[in-house]
TORDO-442541 format. One record per residue (C-alpha): residue number from 1; x, y, z. Coordinates in steps of 0.25 Angstrom, whole numbers. Layout:
residues N
{n:NUM east:X north:Y up:Z}
...
end
This chain:
residues 124
{n:1 east:-22 north:-14 up:75}
{n:2 east:-30 north:-3 up:69}
{n:3 east:-24 north:9 up:62}
{n:4 east:-26 north:22 up:69}
{n:5 east:-35 north:26 up:57}
{n:6 east:-43 north:13 up:54}
{n:7 east:-47 north:20 up:41}
{n:8 east:-32 north:21 up:36}
{n:9 east:-33 north:15 up:21}
{n:10 east:-24 north:6 up:14}
{n:11 east:-24 north:4 up:0}
{n:12 east:-15 north:-10 up:-5}
{n:13 east:-13 north:-12 up:-19}
{n:14 east:-8 north:-25 up:-24}
{n:15 east:-11 north:-34 up:-36}
{n:16 east:-8 north:-45 up:-28}
{n:17 east:-22 north:-49 up:-21}
{n:18 east:-16 north:-58 up:-10}
{n:19 east:-7 north:-47 up:-5}
{n:20 east:-17 north:-37 up:-5}
{n:21 east:-27 north:-45 up:3}
{n:22 east:-15 north:-47 up:13}
{n:23 east:-12 north:-32 up:14}
{n:24 east:-27 north:-30 up:15}
{n:25 east:-29 north:-39 up:26}
{n:26 east:-17 north:-34 up:34}
{n:27 east:-21 north:-19 up:33}
{n:28 east:-35 north:-21 up:36}
{n:29 east:-32 north:-30 up:49}
{n:30 east:-23 north:-18 up:52}
{n:31 east:-35 north:-10 up:52}
{n:32 east:-33 north:-1 up:38}
{n:33 east:-43 north:-1 up:27}
{n:34 east:-38 north:-6 up:15}
{n:35 east:-40 north:-5 up:0}
{n:36 east:-34 north:-15 up:-10}
{n:37 east:-31 north:-14 up:-26}
{n:38 east:-26 north:-25 up:-34}
{n:39 east:-20 north:-15 up:-45}
{n:40 east:-12 north:-1 up:-44}
{n:41 east:-24 north:5 up:-52}
{n:42 east:-34 north:0 up:-42}
{n:43 east:-26 north:5 up:-30}
{n:44 east:-25 north:19 up:-37}
{n:45 east:-40 north:19 up:-39}
{n:46 east:-43 north:16 up:-24}
{n:47 east:-33 north:26 up:-19}
{n:48 east:-41 north:36 up:-27}
{n:49 east:-54 north:33 up:-21}
{n:50 east:-51 north:28 up:-6}
{n:51 east:-44 north:35 up:4}
{n:52 east:-31 north:27 up:6}
{n:53 east:-21 north:30 up:17}
{n:54 east:-9 north:21 up:12}
{n:55 east:-6 north:12 up:0}
{n:56 east:1 north:-2 up:-1}
{n:57 east:5 north:-7 up:-16}
{n:58 east:12 north:-16 up:-21}
{n:59 east:24 north:-13 up:-31}
{n:60 east:23 north:-23 up:-40}
{n:61 east:8 north:-24 up:-45}
{n:62 east:4 north:-27 up:-60}
{n:63 east:0 north:-14 up:-69}
{n:64 east:4 north:-5 up:-61}
{n:65 east:16 north:-7 up:-49}
{n:66 east:15 north:0 up:-35}
{n:67 east:23 north:11 up:-39}
{n:68 east:14 north:17 up:-49}
{n:69 east:3 north:14 up:-40}
{n:70 east:11 north:21 up:-28}
{n:71 east:14 north:34 up:-36}
{n:72 east:0 north:36 up:-41}
{n:73 east:-5 north:36 up:-27}
{n:74 east:5 north:45 up:-23}
{n:75 east:1 north:54 up:-34}
{n:76 east:-13 north:53 up:-29}
{n:77 east:-8 north:55 up:-13}
{n:78 east:6 north:57 up:-11}
{n:79 east:5 north:55 up:4}
{n:80 east:-1 north:40 up:2}
{n:81 east:8 north:30 up:10}
{n:82 east:12 north:19 up:0}
{n:83 east:17 north:5 up:3}
{n:84 east:23 north:-2 up:-9}
{n:85 east:25 north:-17 up:-8}
{n:86 east:34 north:-25 up:-17}
{n:87 east:43 north:-37 up:-19}
{n:88 east:55 north:-28 up:-21}
{n:89 east:65 north:-25 up:-9}
{n:90 east:69 north:-11 up:-14}
{n:91 east:60 north:0 up:-19}
{n:92 east:61 north:2 up:-34}
{n:93 east:64 north:16 up:-38}
{n:94 east:52 north:17 up:-44}
{n:95 east:44 north:16 up:-31}
{n:96 east:52 north:29 up:-24}
{n:97 east:42 north:37 up:-19}
{n:98 east:30 north:29 up:-22}
{n:99 east:29 north:21 up:-9}
{n:100 east:30 north:24 up:5}
{n:101 east:34 north:11 up:9}
{n:102 east:41 north:-1 up:1}
{n:103 east:39 north:-15 up:7}
{n:104 east:43 north:-28 up:2}
{n:105 east:31 north:-37 up:0}
{n:106 east:37 north:-50 up:4}
{n:107 east:43 north:-44 up:17}
{n:108 east:31 north:-36 up:22}
{n:109 east:25 north:-41 up:34}
{n:110 east:11 north:-36 up:38}
{n:111 east:16 north:-30 up:50}
{n:112 east:27 north:-23 up:42}
{n:113 east:17 north:-17 up:31}
{n:114 east:8 north:-13 up:43}
{n:115 east:19 north:-6 up:49}
{n:116 east:21 north:2 up:36}
{n:117 east:7 north:5 up:35}
{n:118 east:6 north:11 up:47}
{n:119 east:20 north:18 up:46}
{n:120 east:15 north:25 up:34}
{n:121 east:2 north:29 up:39}
{n:122 east:9 north:34 up:51}
{n:123 east:0 north:26 up:60}
{n:124 east:5 north:21 up:74}
end
């Protein structure tokens, strides 16, 4: 299954290599072009140099958490859809307005993540 726009690009930011690899493989299998970053700083740099259509970022990363990264990305492009992944069941107050979707890592099945990606990208 390929998205309507084969060049749709997703940036995944997570400091856990195994989680990053799983998301990358899932998204590439679905036909997306995927960039990965293992830190918030690296993710922001990639966002500034590559065409990115959607971002998936982990909430809890060392040095810079996902909310700080999401806010920085929204300042660069307020319309960028951002999915935040977390172990927390509820969105912390600090994350309000920073993410377009909040998903609990342990409960996100691959098809659910893909469905949220497609929904935010407004793909059929």
